[in-house]
Residue, then its C-alpha position, 0 to 999 in steps of 0.5 A: m113148668d113144675e121142672l123149673l127151680t123152686d125157691y127151695q131147691l135154690r136155697k138147697y143148691y146155693g147154701r154158704r158152703d163154708l156152712i156145710s161142715s158146721v152143720a152137717d150133723s144137722g142133716y142139712n142135705s139136698s135130698n131133704a127135697t121132695e120131687n116137687g120142691e116142697e121144703v121138709e128141711n128140719n134144721a133151718s135154725n141151725i143153719a141161720a145161727a151158724a151163718a149168724t156167726v160168720h156174718n158176726a165174725s171180726s174180719p177186714r171189711p170187705k169192699p162193696w159189691v159192685m151193683n149194676a142194673f143191666a138193661m136195654a133200650a128195647p122193649g124186651h131185653l132178655a125177656p121177649g113178650l114181657w112188654r105185654h105185662p100190666e107192670q111194664e111201662p113204655q121205654t120213654l125218656e122220662h121212663w128212664v130218667e125216673l129208673a135212673k134217679k131210683l137206681d141213684a138213690a139206692k146207690f147202685h153203681g151204675i146202669f149197664f146198656a146191652d146193645v146190638l146193631g142187627i135184628y135176630d134172623v137165624y131162627q126160622s131164616s126170618n126176622g119175623p119172630a124178634l119183630k113180634a115178640a119185641a126180642q131186643v127190637p126196636h132198638p134205639d141209641v141209648s147214648l141219646l138218652v144218657s145225657a138226660m139221665a145223667y142230668a137228672t142224677k148225682n153219682l149213678s155211672f152209664g155203661i154204654t156198648a159200643s161195637t169196634s166193628y162198624e164204626h171209626p175210632y175217631q167218631l167213637a171216641r168224639r162222642y164217649a169225650t162228650l159224654d164224659h163231659a156231659t156226665n162229669g165222668r160217669v161214663g163206661w165203654n163195654i167194648v165189643t166186636s159185634y155177633l150178628e150176621s144181620a148187622a154185618k149186612s146192614y152195614g154193607l158187608d157181605q158176611m161178618t168178620q171172623h171172631d179172632n180177626r174182629y179182635e185184631v181189628a179191636s186192638e188197633y181200633m184201641e190204640v187209635v182211641y189211646k191216641l186220641l183221647e189220652g195223647s192228643w190234648e195235654d192236660d192244660a191245653v186248654e187256657a180259655n184266657k180272655k185277656t189273651g184271646v187264646y182258647a187252646n194252645p196250638d202247642k199243646v193239642h198234637p195230631i196222632n198220625h195213626v197209620g195201621d193195617h185197618f185204621r188211619c186217623r190224622g187227628p187230633s180229637l175234636v174234644h178237649p179232655s174229659p174228666q176221665r179222659t178214657p171212658f171206664l172200660l168193660q168187656a164181656g167175652a170169655s173165649k181165648a181172644g176175648k180173655n186176652f183182650a180184657a186183660t189188656h184193656a178192661e177194667a171190669m169184666f162182665l162174665p157169663g156162667m150159670i156154674p160159679e165154679k166154671t166162672r172162677a175158672i175164667v176169673d182165675s185165668v184172666k187174673e193170671l194173664l194181667i199178671e203176664k201183661g204187667r197189670s196188677a191181678d185186681s186191675i179188673k172189676f168182675i161181675a156176674g149177671i143174675f135174674i132176680v125176683v124177690d118178695e116177703t116170702d119164697e113163696k110170694a116171689q115164686a108165684k110172682f115168677q110164676d106169673l111173669l112166665q105167663y107173659a114169656d114169648l118162647e118164639g121170641t126166645a128161640a130167636l135170642f138164642g139163634g142170634w146168641s148160638g147160630t142154631d136154628l131151633s126151628q129145624f128140630s121137633d118139639d119132642e126131640d131130647f136134647s139131652f144126649k145130642g143136639p147142638p154144643g150150645i144147647q148141650s152146655m146150658i143142659s149141662a150147667w142146669t142139671a149140675t145146679v138145680p136139683g131134680l133136673e137130672n132125669v128131665k126130658w129136655t125138649k125144645k119148648h123145655v130149653l126155651q122155658h129154662l131160657a125165657i125171662s133170663g136168658a143164660h143167667p142164674r136165676a135168684i127167685g125168693s125171699a130177700k134171704t134166699v136171694a142174698d145168700i145166692m148172690e153171696h155164694w156166687t162171690e165167694q165160689a166165683g169169685v166176682d166182685g159184683f152183679n148185673i141185675s137183669y129184669a123182668t119188667t121195669p121199673h118194678t123189678f127194681d122197685d122190688i129189689i130195692k124194697y125187699l133186698w137191699p135191707e137184707l144186703k145191707k145188713r149183711g154189709v156188701l153194699q156200698e154206704s156212699y159214693a167213693g167219688s165222682s168218676m165211674r172209675e173211682n166208684y168201680l175200682q174203689d181204690g182212692k186213685g182218681a178218674r183217670v186210667r191206672e198205671g200198667h194200662p196200655a192207654l197211658k203209653y199214648s199220653n201227651l203225644k208231640s208233634 
């Protein structure tokens, strides 16, 4: 594991790019690292002084970063095998409620729950490795847990993933309207089209619908949801008048009478208007179809990528699409994934990371990779070098690692080595070190990738977040990038931070369907 990135290498690569010109003559250069990552830099004080100058410079205060805990209601989210770690608590309802309370007290914006609807079974053509390693299985329905988490918190929001491929929009609209009422407007919908063949077969299909066709279905799906949530009940339809005996005025509740290529729905919505009406909308696809869908519908976008500059290209392209579609370029909050291990010093954080790696299950990691990429790694020998051949998905990851982590240029990328780099953090960048080291990495991402915040994944819960709150939060507060208070009562208000209330913003397609008339 000695080739894995060290805290020093991370600091060397992610050093503030806007400071490099100021300290160029101080000897600040990535070549100052030895092969095993030992620090030989002699000018750290110069860099720290330059950084302090930047932080103290007078400039308009930026909006706080959006900070999410990135979770999954399964024993192994991105870290198969870590369920065995002594610090990992059983994922009971009490566990999730207590975690939500901690995040709420620390003023996280929200907890973002990923979801899948099938078991990973590409690796070895079997679901056995996933089941043994608890690789995103078993996987309860987190939407049934959120009401309890919301009841125990005041401000924390809940992003819940749901697919447009296997459930009628009428049922989904009912569930999210119910959750929006139960949370007082603190719920978001992460819109996915699903990607596991095993899910399609479990829902009775012979095979999964083709990628771009899934987005075509999703577009009509959104239209039905908007008609139900934005249009079928007028704002004052509920009178609840005990004198007249009228609870809901029939003249202000309308059918939607939708007839499309994929869905038919008479309506109206079974649930009266909730605080946000339409839940806050999140999306995570970066394909051409995914970006177009995001620019049409999303209010926050979860971005993939190991290289900030490549992530910036996605951000810029989506902003161009937003303008083309008549939406403001800042209509979407862009959120990068990141895995964090933090402690008092770089050395302690690195030691903690090495301890975590002992529990990583590489077979479970191979199962996840098979589902993500469609590639069964069991077909390759253990000593085969993927550096110059192999599946495109592996090639792109190797390119990202070698471009961002000094010292990996001449590594032999065997199957085991690839899986070691995916273990625990998946395809997300790692930030391992002291609070300063981690904060520098995060600042580099906001500056170079143009992101507005982070989905922070974990090795163990709640311990990963306990460390973040204890060590990293004070440093980020000092830099002025954490919110000091919540912007409003709804998820939309707290994420967009624009003072425009809980409802969808001007230019969003949902508003086309507001207040339908018979």
